[in-house]
Structures are given as C-alpha cells and as structure tokens.
FIVO-768862 format. One record per residue: x, y, z of N, C-alpha, C, O, CB in turn; residue number from 0. Coordinates in steps of 0.02 Angstrom, whole numbers. Glycine has a CB too. Example, Ala and Ser with C-alpha at 12.3 -4.5 7.8 and 13.67 -1.06 7.14 Angstrom:
# FIVO-768862
(node (660 -284 390) (615 -225 390) (660 -165 390) (712 -166 423) (565 -224 452) 0)
(node (642 -112 354) (684 -53 357) (645 2 394) (670 57 402) (704 -30 286) 1)
***
This chain:
# FIVO-768862
(node (2180 858 -4931) (2239 821 -4948) (2286 822 -4887) (2304 876 -4864) (2272 849 -5011) 0)
(node (2307 764 -4862) (2349 762 -4801) (2417 795 -4811) (2447 816 -4762) (2358 691 -4780) 1)
(node (2443 799 -4872) (2508 830 -4883) (2507 905 -4871) (2560 936 -4865) (2532 816 -4954) 2)
(node (2447 935 -4867) (2442 1007 -4856) (2428 1023 -4783) (2423 1082 -4764) (2388 1036 -4900) 3)
(node (2420 972 -4742) (2408 982 -4671) (2474 994 -4634) (2522 958 -4648) (2371 920 -4641) 4)
(node (2477 1042 -4589) (2539 1053 -4552) (2562 989 -4515) (2521 951 -4489) (2531 1110 -4502) 5)
(node (2626 979 -4514) (2655 919 -4483) (2689 939 -4418) (2724 990 -4414) (2705 884 -4531) 6)
(node (2678 900 -4367) (2711 910 -4302) (2786 904 -4312) (2810 854 -4340) (2685 859 -4248) 7)
(node (2823 953 -4290) (2896 955 -4300) (2932 900 -4261) (2992 890 -4270) (2923 1022 -4280) 8)
(node (2897 865 -4218) (2926 810 -4180) (2908 742 -4209) (2930 690 -4184) (2904 813 -4107) 9)
(node (2869 741 -4263) (2845 678 -4291) (2900 642 -4329) (2946 674 -4354) (2785 690 -4336) 10)
(node (2896 575 -4333) (2945 537 -4372) (2945 559 -4446) (2998 559 -4477) (2929 462 -4367) 11)
(node (2887 576 -4472) (2884 598 -4542) (2926 661 -4552) (2965 665 -4599) (2811 612 -4562) 12)
(node (2917 710 -4508) (2956 772 -4515) (3031 760 -4507) (3071 786 -4545) (2931 824 -4464) 13)
(node (3048 721 -4457) (3120 706 -4445) (3151 671 -4505) (3208 685 -4523) (3128 663 -4382) 14)
(node (3114 625 -4535) (3139 590 -4594) (3146 639 -4653) (3194 634 -4691) (3093 532 -4613) 15)
(node (3100 685 -4661) (3103 735 -4714) (3165 779 -4707) (3201 792 -4755) (3039 778 -4715) 16)
(node (3177 803 -4646) (3234 846 -4633) (3299 807 -4648) (3346 835 -4677) (3234 870 -4559) 17)
(node (3302 745 -4628) (3361 704 -4642) (3369 693 -4718) (3425 696 -4744) (3356 635 -4606) 18)
(node (3314 682 -4752) (3317 671 -4825) (3342 734 -4861) (3378 728 -4911) (3247 652 -4851) 19)
(node (3324 792 -4836) (3346 855 -4868) (3422 864 -4864) (3450 905 -4900) (3312 914 -4835) 20)
(node (3455 826 -4822) (3528 831 -4816) (3565 781 -4860) (3627 778 -4860) (3548 819 -4743) 21)
(node (3528 742 -4899) (3559 689 -4940) (3579 714 -5009) (3552 764 -5035) (3512 630 -4947) 22)
(node (3626 680 -5039) (3647 693 -5107) (3589 682 -5156) (3582 718 -5205) (3707 648 -5126) 23)
(node (3547 632 -5142) (3490 617 -5185) (3442 677 -5189) (3419 695 -5243) (3453 556 -5159) 24)
(node (3428 707 -5133) (3383 765 -5131) (3413 823 -5171) (3379 853 -5212) (3370 786 -5058) 25)
(node (3477 838 -5158) (3509 894 -5193) (3513 880 -5268) (3505 926 -5308) (3579 905 -5165) 26)
(node (3526 819 -5287) (3528 801 -5357) (3460 811 -5390) (3456 834 -5446) (3551 728 -5366) 27)
(node (3407 794 -5354) (3340 803 -5381) (3325 877 -5392) (3296 896 -5443) (3287 771 -5335) 28)
(node (3343 918 -5344) (3333 990 -5352) (3374 1017 -5411) (3349 1058 -5450) (3352 1028 -5288) 29)
(node (3435 994 -5418) (3477 1015 -5475) (3448 992 -5541) (3450 1028 -5590) (3548 988 -5467) 30)
(node (3421 932 -5542) (3391 904 -5602) (3332 947 -5624) (3320 955 -5684) (3370 832 -5591) 31)
(node (3295 973 -5576) (3237 1014 -5592) (3258 1076 -5632) (3222 1097 -5677) (3200 1036 -5528) 32)
(node (3316 1104 -5616) (3345 1154 -5659) (3333 1227 -5643) (3367 1269 -5672) (3323 1142 -5723) 33)
(node (3287 1244 -5600) (3277 1314 -5584) (3251 1322 -5513) (3215 1279 -5489) (3229 1347 -5634) 34)
(node (3270 1375 -5480) (3246 1385 -5411) (3170 1398 -5412) (3145 1440 -5450) (3283 1444 -5377) 35)
(node (3136 1363 -5370) (3063 1370 -5367) (3038 1332 -5306) (3073 1288 -5280) (3029 1345 -5432) 36)
(node (2979 1348 -5284) (2947 1310 -5230) (2918 1245 -5258) (2906 1198 -5221) (2892 1353 -5196) 37)
(node (2906 1243 -5323) (2874 1185 -5353) (2910 1119 -5341) (2878 1071 -5321) (2867 1196 -5427) 38)
(node (2976 1116 -5352) (3007 1050 -5342) (3005 1027 -5269) (2995 968 -5255) (3080 1051 -5365) 39)
(node (3013 1074 -5222) (3013 1054 -5151) (2944 1030 -5130) (2938 980 -5094) (3036 1112 -5107) 40)
(node (2892 1064 -5151) (2824 1042 -5132) (2807 976 -5166) (2772 934 -5136) (2772 1096 -5151) 41)
(node (2830 966 -5227) (2818 903 -5261) (2856 847 -5226) (2829 792 -5216) (2838 907 -5335) 42)
(node (2918 860 -5208) (2957 810 -5172) (2926 793 -5105) (2925 735 -5085) (3029 834 -5162) 43)
(node (2900 844 -5070) (2868 833 -5006) (2808 786 -5014) (2801 738 -4976) (2845 900 -4974) 44)
(node (2766 799 -5063) (2707 757 -5073) (2726 685 -5087) (2697 639 -5060) (2664 785 -5131) 45)
(node (2776 675 -5130) (2799 607 -5146) (2831 575 -5085) (2819 516 -5072) (2848 608 -5205) 46)
(node (2872 612 -5049) (2906 586 -4990) (2855 565 -4936) (2860 511 -4908) (2954 638 -4961) 47)
(node (2806 609 -4923) (2755 595 -4872) (2715 533 -4891) (2700 492 -4848) (2709 656 -4863) 48)
(node (2696 528 -4954) (2658 469 -4976) (2699 406 -4969) (2674 355 -4945) (2635 478 -5049) 49)
(node (2762 408 -4988) (2806 350 -4982) (2818 331 -4909) (2819 272 -4892) (2872 362 -5016) 50)
(node (2826 381 -4867) (2836 368 -4796) (2776 333 -4766) (2782 284 -4730) (2850 434 -4758) 51)
(node (2717 359 -4781) (2655 328 -4755) (2645 258 -4783) (2624 213 -4746) (2594 371 -4772) 52)
(node (2661 248 -4846) (2656 181 -4876) (2703 133 -4840) (2683 76 -4826) (2674 184 -4951) 53)
(node (2763 155 -4825) (2811 113 -4789) (2785 94 -4720) (2794 38 -4697) (2877 148 -4782) 54)
(node (2754 142 -4686) (2725 128 -4620) (2670 76 -4626) (2667 29 -4587) (2699 192 -4587) 55)
(node (2626 85 -4674) (2571 38 -4684) (2598 -31 -4701) (2572 -82 -4677) (2524 62 -4740) 56)
(node (2650 -34 -4742) (2680 -97 -4763) (2710 -133 -4702) (2703 -194 -4696) (2734 -85 -4816) 57)
(node (2743 -97 -4658) (2773 -128 -4598) (2720 -152 -4551) (2730 -203 -4517) (2819 -78 -4562) 58)
(node (2664 -119 -4547) (2610 -140 -4501) (2580 -207 -4523) (2552 -243 -4482) (2555 -86 -4499) 59)
(node (2585 -223 -4587) (2555 -284 -4612) (2601 -344 -4606) (2580 -401 -4617) (2536 -276 -4684) 60)
(node (2665 -333 -4588) (2711 -389 -4579) (2692 -428 -4517) (2672 -399 -4467) (2783 -365 -4574) 61)
(node (2699 -495 -4521) (2681 -536 -4462) (2730 -528 -4405) (2722 -559 -4353) (2679 -610 -4481) 62)
***
C-alpha cells in the first residue's frame, strides 16, 4: 500500500500534508474524532494522500 511507504520530506505531497495539519479543518477533524489516538491521523493521512494523488492525475489529463 503506497500510504505506508515513507515519503520524501521534500516532496509536494509531504509539504501539502504539513500545511494541511495547520488548518482549522484538520484540527476540527481531530476534535470530531473525540479522543487522542494515532488512528485519526493515520486515517487522515491515507485519505489526504489518495486525494492528493487523484488531484495530480486529474491535472495531468487536462488539455
């Protein structure tokens, strides 16, 4: 599974993830989860990484 592969800290994916972690949306999602755990962050990472890659693929198909 690509979401479990280490990510280069200089990659656009990693930089976007770090920026996303500073948003109100991210903090709200963690608060909504309701308890401290690694589970919400790893779940958010998997969804974020998939969405990021989908966005890249979508942009590549534009004329």
